[in-house]
C-alpha positions as CSV (number, residue, x, y, z in Angstrom):
1,M,106.5,19.0,4.9
2,Q,105.5,20.5,1.5
3,P,108.0,20.2,-1.4
4,S,109.6,23.4,-2.4
5,N,110.5,24.7,-5.8
6,V,114.2,25.4,-5.9
7,L,113.7,28.0,-8.6
8,T,111.4,30.1,-6.5
9,M,113.1,29.7,-3.1
10,L,115.1,32.9,-3.7
11,P,113.4,36.1,-2.7
12,P,112.6,38.5,-5.6
13,A,115.1,41.1,-4.4
14,L,117.9,38.5,-4.4
15,R,117.0,37.2,-7.8
16,R,117.0,40.8,-9.2
17,A,120.5,41.4,-7.7
18,I,121.7,38.2,-9.2
19,Y,120.5,39.2,-12.7
20,M,122.0,42.7,-12.4
21,V,125.4,41.5,-11.2
22,Y,125.5,38.8,-13.9
23,G,124.5,41.3,-16.5
24,V,127.1,43.9,-15.4
25,L,129.9,41.3,-15.1
26,S,129.0,39.9,-18.6
27,L,129.1,43.4,-20.1
28,I,132.5,44.2,-18.5
29,A,134.1,40.9,-19.4
30,T,132.9,41.0,-23.1
31,A,134.0,44.7,-23.4
32,T,137.4,43.8,-22.0
33,L,137.7,40.9,-24.4
34,A,136.8,43.2,-27.3
35,A,139.4,45.7,-26.2
36,F,142.1,43.1,-26.0
37,T,141.1,41.7,-29.4
38,A,141.1,45.1,-31.0
39,L,144.7,45.7,-29.8
40,P,146.8,42.9,-31.5
41,Q,149.9,43.9,-29.6
42,Y,148.3,42.5,-26.4
43,E,147.4,38.9,-25.6
44,V,144.1,38.0,-24.0
45,P,145.0,37.3,-20.4
46,A,144.2,33.9,-18.9
47,W,142.1,35.4,-16.1
48,L,139.8,36.9,-18.8
49,V,139.4,33.6,-20.6
50,A,138.6,31.9,-17.2
51,A,136.1,34.6,-16.3
52,L,134.3,34.3,-19.7
53,A,134.2,30.5,-19.2
54,A,132.7,30.9,-15.7
55,L,130.2,33.4,-16.9
56,G,129.2,31.0,-19.7
57,A,128.8,28.2,-17.3
58,V,126.5,30.3,-15.0
59,A,124.4,31.5,-17.9
60,A,122.1,28.5,-18.0
61,P,121.1,28.5,-14.3
62,V,120.6,32.3,-14.3
63,G,118.5,32.0,-17.4
64,V,116.4,29.1,-16.0
65,I,115.7,31.1,-12.8
66,A,114.7,34.2,-14.8
67,A,112.5,32.1,-17.2
68,S,110.8,30.3,-14.3
69,N,109.8,33.6,-12.8
70,T,108.3,35.1,-16.0
71,Q,104.5,35.1,-16.0
72,V,102.9,34.2,-19.3
73,P,99.1,34.6,-19.9
74,A,97.4,31.2,-20.1
75,N,95.5,32.3,-23.2
76,P,97.6,34.6,-25.5
77,Q,94.4,35.7,-27.3
78,T,93.2,37.6,-24.2
79,H,96.2,39.9,-24.2
80,A,95.3,43.6,-24.4
81,D,97.1,44.2,-27.7
82,T,95.0,41.6,-29.5
83,N,91.7,43.5,-28.7
84,V,92.6,46.4,-31.0
85,Q,90.6,46.6,-34.2
86,H,92.6,47.2,-37.3
87,A,91.5,49.6,-40.1
88,G,88.9,48.0,-42.3
89,A,87.9,45.3,-39.8
90,G,84.7,45.2,-37.9
91,N,81.9,47.7,-38.5
92,A,81.8,49.6,-41.8
């Protein structure tokens, strides 16, 4: 049996769904926290503190999965943007 990479075992569609759900939940939680902080007459609820702590704990694994699935060229000098000649360079 061949060893499997845990970070690539998830299908791309599932990884995309995880990133999207995480992003939306993070946006909602931080916007809710901002709203509670802007209104000093309200206390930040315990469920929101717990949700933000959980989202923070999940950030590292989600980031590692995303980073492990990012393709980087082996030689950055061969990137298309580096082949553009700048004014004054090359033939006169």
